[in-house]
C-alpha positions, -999 to +999 in steps of 0.1 A: -133-257-098-099-267-110-066-251-118-060-247-155-036-273-167-021-250-194-016-216-178-012-229-142-024-194-131-061-195-139-091-213-124-116-233-146-152-233-133-175-260-148-211-259-137-226-281-164-238-278-199-254-245-206-259-250-244-289-271-241-310-243-226-340-247-203-340-253-166-307-273-166-288-244-182-302-220-156-291-243-128-256-246-143-253-208-146-264-204-110-238-229-099-211-210-118-222-176-104-221-190-068-186-206-074-173-172-087-186-154-057-170-179-034-137-174-052-140-136-050-149-137-013-119-159-006-096-136-026-109-105-006-105-124+027-069-132+018-062-096+006-077-083+039-056-108+059-023-097+043-031-059+043-039-061+081-005-078+086+014-052+066-003-022+082-004+001+052+003+037+060+012+056+029-019+056+006-022+036-026+002+011-038+017+030-067+041+001-076+012-019-089-011+010-101+016+024-124+012+014-160+048+010-172+041+005-210+041+038-228+050+059-197+085+047-195+104+079-198+142+074-203+141+052-234+140+079-261+162+091-289+168+128-291+172+127-328+136+115-334+104+129-320+086+108-294+056+088-305+028+098-281+001+077-298+012+045-282-007+049-249-044+047-255-052+064-222-049+101-219-027+111-189-020+144-173+013+146-193-008+149-225-031+175-209+000+196-200+011+191-237+044+175-227+055+158-259+091+150-249+101+130-219+133+151-216+110+179-203+099+157-174+135+148-166+146+184-168+117+193-145+130+169-118+165+182-123+152+217-117+134+206-086+167+192-073+185+225-080+158+245-063+160+223-032+198+227-031+196+265-036+170+268-007+193+248+016+168+219+020+178+183+023+179+158-006+149+137+006+127+168+001+137+168-036+129+130-038+096+135-021+087+164-045+096+143-075+075+114-063+045+137-059+052+151-093+054+116-109+022+105-092+003+135-105+015+133-141+008+096-143-028+099-133-055+096-160-068+130-169-105+120-166-107+134-131-128+165-129-106+179-102-075+183-125-069+217-139-059+217-175-047+254-173-018+246-149+016+249-165+043+223-159+064+246-138+034+255-116+030+217-110+067+214-102+066+242-076+033+229-061+048+195-056+080+210-041+059+233-018+040+203-005+071+182+001+087+213+018+059+215+042+059+178+049+096+176+061+104+180+098+141+186+098+139+224+096+113+252+094+096+249+060+101+277+035+074+301+028+060+303-008+077+336-016+110+320-006+104+290-028+095+312-057+127+333-052+150+303-054+130+289-083+133+322-102+171+320-098+171+284-113+146+292-141+161+326-151+198+327-140+211+362-134+177+378-134+164+399-105+132+386-086+110+412-070+085+395-046+064+426-044+058+428-082+025+420-098+042+392-117+053+375-085+018+379-070+002+362-101+028+335-099+019+328-062-018+325-071-010+301-099+011+279-077-015+278-050-041+268-076-018+241-088-012+229-053-050+225-049-052+206-081-025+182-071-040+175-037-075+171-050-064+148-079-043+126-056-069+126-029-042+139-005-021+108-011+011+128-010+031+110+017+059+085+015+079+065+040+113+083+035+148+069+030+164+069+064+156+032+068+179+024+038+210+035+056+199+018+089+193-015+070+226-016+052+247-004+081+228-027+106+233-057+084+270-050+079+266-046+041+282-011+040+299+013+064+278+043+075+298+071+058+298+052+025+261+045+028+253+081+035+273+093+005+257+067-017+222+077-006+230+114-011+241+106-047+210+084-052+188+114-044+206+137-068+189+153-098+200+130-125+188+099-106+155+116-097+150+123-134+151+086-142+113+084-144+083+070-126+093+033-132+122+038-108+106+060-082+070+047-082+075+010-089+110+001-076+116+028-050+146+044-032+163+011-022+168+001-059+181+035-068+205+031-038+217-003-050+221+009-086+242+039-076+263+016-054+270-005-085+280+026-105+304+035-077+321+001-081+308-010-046+301-047-040+263-049-043+260-086-034+255-079+003+227-054-005+205-081-021+200-096+014+201-064+034+175-046+014+156-077+001+163-068-036+154-087-068+185-088-089+167-083-122+150-052-108+184-038-097+197-043-132+167-026-147+170+003-123+207+008-133+196+009-170+170+035-162+195+058-144+221+053-172+195+062-199+184+092-179+219+105-178+223+100-215+191+118-223+200+148-200+235+150-214+221+154-250+196+181-238+212+215-244+208+231-210+233+241-184+230+224-151+240+240-118+271+227-100+248+222-069+232+192-085+261+180-107+284+151-097+314+138-114+297+105-119+272+122-142+297+143-162+300+138-199+335+122-195+321+094-174+296+081-200+319+052-210+326+044-173+289+042-166+284+019-196+311-004-183+296-004-148+262-013-163+277-046-176+293-052-143+260-047-124+243-071-148+270-097-143+268-094-105+230-098-106+234-129-129+260-144-106+239-139-075+209-155-092+229-185-103+244-189-068+209-189-053+195-212-080+170-186-090+154-184-056+155-146-051+130-126-029+101-111-047+093-074-044+057-082-034+069-099-002+086-068+011+061-040+013+075-026+045+112-018+049+135-045+064+142-021+093+105-018+102+100-055+098+129-063+122+115-039+148+080-053+144+094-089+147+112-080+179+083-061+194+056-087+185+048-114+210+026-144+205+005-163+231-019-191+225-049-206+244-047-243+234-075-267+232-105-244+238-138-260+231-156-247+200-188-242+219-170-220+244-156-198+217-190-196+199-210-187+230-186-165+250-158-151+229-173-146+194-201-123+205-176-098+221-148-105+196-149-071+180-149-054+214-118-073+226-100-064+194-110-028+196-101-023+233-068-042+232-055-034+196-043-070+196-044-093+166-065-124+174-067-155+151-080-190+154-065-224+143-078-259+146-068-277+178-052-311+181-083-327+196-115-329+177-140-301+185-113-278+199-096-246+186-064-227+195-068-189+201-037-171+190-029-136+204-003-115+186+009-079+194+029-058+218+031-066+255+005-040+264-021-051+238-014-087+247-020-081+284-053-064+278-065-091+253-054-119+276-073-104+305-105-099+285-105-134+270-098-151+304-126-129+320-151-139+293-145-176+290-128-185+324-097-199+307-063-206+322-034-183+313-021-188+277+013-202+267+040-179+253+051-190+218+088-189+212+101-173+181+113-206+165+079-222+169+058-194+155+061-207+120+052-242+130+021-228+148+007-215+115+011-250+100-006-268+129-041-282+129-059-311+113-051-312+076-077-339+070-105-316+083-091-287+062-091-307+030-126-320+038-138-284+042-122-274+009-139-304-008-172-295+007-170-259-006-160-269-041-148-298-061-111-290-061-085-309-080-065-336-064-030-331-050-012-346-080-030-323-104-016-292-087+015-276-100+024-242-085+035-214-108+070-201-110+058-170-090+051-192-060+021-186-038+026-149-033-006-129-034-001-097-052-025-070-040-030-034-045-045-007-023-064+016-047-077+041-022-055+066-002-076+063+030-096+095+030-128+098+050-158+121+040-168+142+070-205+139+059-203+102+067-189+107+102-213+112+131-198+127+162-224+149+179-231+127+209-198+109+214-197+072+221-233+068+230-241+032+241-218+006+227-183+012+213-187-009+182-222-024+178-243+008+176-261+017+143-251+049+126-279+074+129-275+087+093-284+122+105-276+150+081-275+176+108-244+197+106-224+200+138-192+218+148-163+194+154-137+220+159-145+231+195-126+202+210-091+189+205-104+153+205-140+141+202-155+106+199-174+097+167-186+068+146-185+060+109-203+033+088-182+002+080-192+005+044-176+040+042-144+028+058-142+000+033-148+023+003-122+048+017-095+021+019-095+018+057-108-017+059-084-028+086-098-002+110-129-024+113-128-051+140-138-086+128-172-101+135-158-135+128-127-154+140-100-149+114-075-177+108-038-177+107-038-183+069-068-162+059-085-193+045-123-193+045-124-229+056-105-221+088-125-191+098-144-195+130-179-181+123-213-182+139-231-202+125-204-225+112-198-225+074-194-263+071-212-287+093-211-325+087-196-320+052-224-297+041-220-260+033-244-236+051-249-209+024-267-187+049-236-187+071-214-179+041-237-150+032-236-137+068-198-140+067-197-120+034-221-094+048-200-089+080-169-085+057-186-060+033-202-041+061-239-041+052-266-056+030-264-030+003-227-037-002-234-074-002-261-069-028-236-052-051-206-075-046-222-109-040-258-108-054-263-146-053-252-148-016-275-118-008-304-139-021-298-164+007-307-135+032-337-122+012-363-134+038-342-124+068-350-088+074-330-087+107-299-097+088-305-072+060-307-043+085-276-054+104-254-025+093-223-017+114-206+015+126-171+017+140-160+040+168-133+065+157-116+095+173-114+129+157-083+148+168-068+182+158-041+205+170-052+233+193-055+265+174-031+283+196-004+257+190-010+260+152-006+298+154+026+295+174+041+270+150+032+291+119+046+323+134+077+306+149+113+310+139 
């Protein structure tokens, strides 16, 4: 297994000559298949390692799921019809028969006007447009999508969902939303909420809301924009009044109409930086404060400028509620000049930093959240623990310790041979619980507290010779001089493709916790039970279902994860590598504990599953994870719905 010398971004797997045929070809193909499964397992372990660190909370990663080729909306010419045959995949936009991207931009502008008319805040309009963009950029192959829904029904359904999600004020009822929408759609006309037309409209919007929620698998949440102001003000990049005015303008209708590339791929922080550039504000401090890539800021500014040009050519009157002097027809030349200034500032910053700019994939969470997590997180380490002690006393109850303490526990190789360091990371409460349980299980002395400046060096500690020997044992990797990292660095780009939705049929909660909190098998009973008679009940779900639902990080490890996520540093039982030889049964057990069961292992890693074929105990070792089902008491829900 070597890194390709031409592309520098691919792996070349050579198992032998397969052209000769016969037994030698079969052996070579089997070697290649096993090497591929080892590579895939390592990639999945690294992805799981990074996702657990990032603590995903808002569904799928739309930045990487979005296909930006033919769906880029602002770049059109109003004098020529748009070519819709470029994109080979049929999207919801085609199903709704939207042939001109100006219609999508006008829809977002109308959403902004309705929000302003209803007295809601600008983030509600941004949230509604993001839901709208997510829906229209989905493939239309889903059976749950309704082809009979009109574009305006989808607009209002997205707005109604965003309206119910905000917590700043009492959300507007559907009839109130329709009344404000009628004023925007048909200025000067009278709306009668008691008419048959209004009743039919309400039914259509409710059906459209159901279609949107079902098609998105209820992935309709987003992290908001409050952190943008906190980040730029806290870092001293901008004063608070100026930052709030800039953010308000970045959430206006013309910017929201800039398309899904801006709002699903780049996000609110790039819209904020681009608008700051249009307002002739110095954007250089924003690159560090918001962790921005300069080229992406330049592209975001182009998207906003093109959106304003397209909407200015469209013959429709816009309300003064969503109109700003920056987007007036007389400011077109000024915006064009500011585009050049923004591009120049981005180029200057890149040349000043010698091209070393932060990548978007490194900043999934906002800088404000990262700063809070860094201050709140504490590390302690048990140094020089014998490997036998970890294997016999800690690893059997490792999942229980993680579950009870909610603490992140990783392992690294110790300085002395045959020892490992146990690293605890988390808040003070989680750390105290985990420390007590580890000391109780293995009779260890109290751990050392790791200072902030030494945390990075802790991840790099260990025996590099042993590590390289393990890599060499797993596969014949290239030597150090053959390796040339790509320009993108060692960043692992990953995408979370599931929104995190559990099926109630897979959750068993009739008898509570039963025996063990983690290690009990799922009964698989199909008996229907009533989960609504308690505010909180204990239940359990199969690990395979949590994995398929995108909730992999809810599952406690059955192996000792490493600081780097490398397979060679994982502390497993039995060990993966002993005396320079790979134990394939141990690798298969590791893959099974990661996938959750033998059936998933058979689908994802069939060659590794063959190593467990005679072991019936290992095949039947499926896991279930304890979860808690909670709901609001019905009396509180009724009071909240009838309040105000």
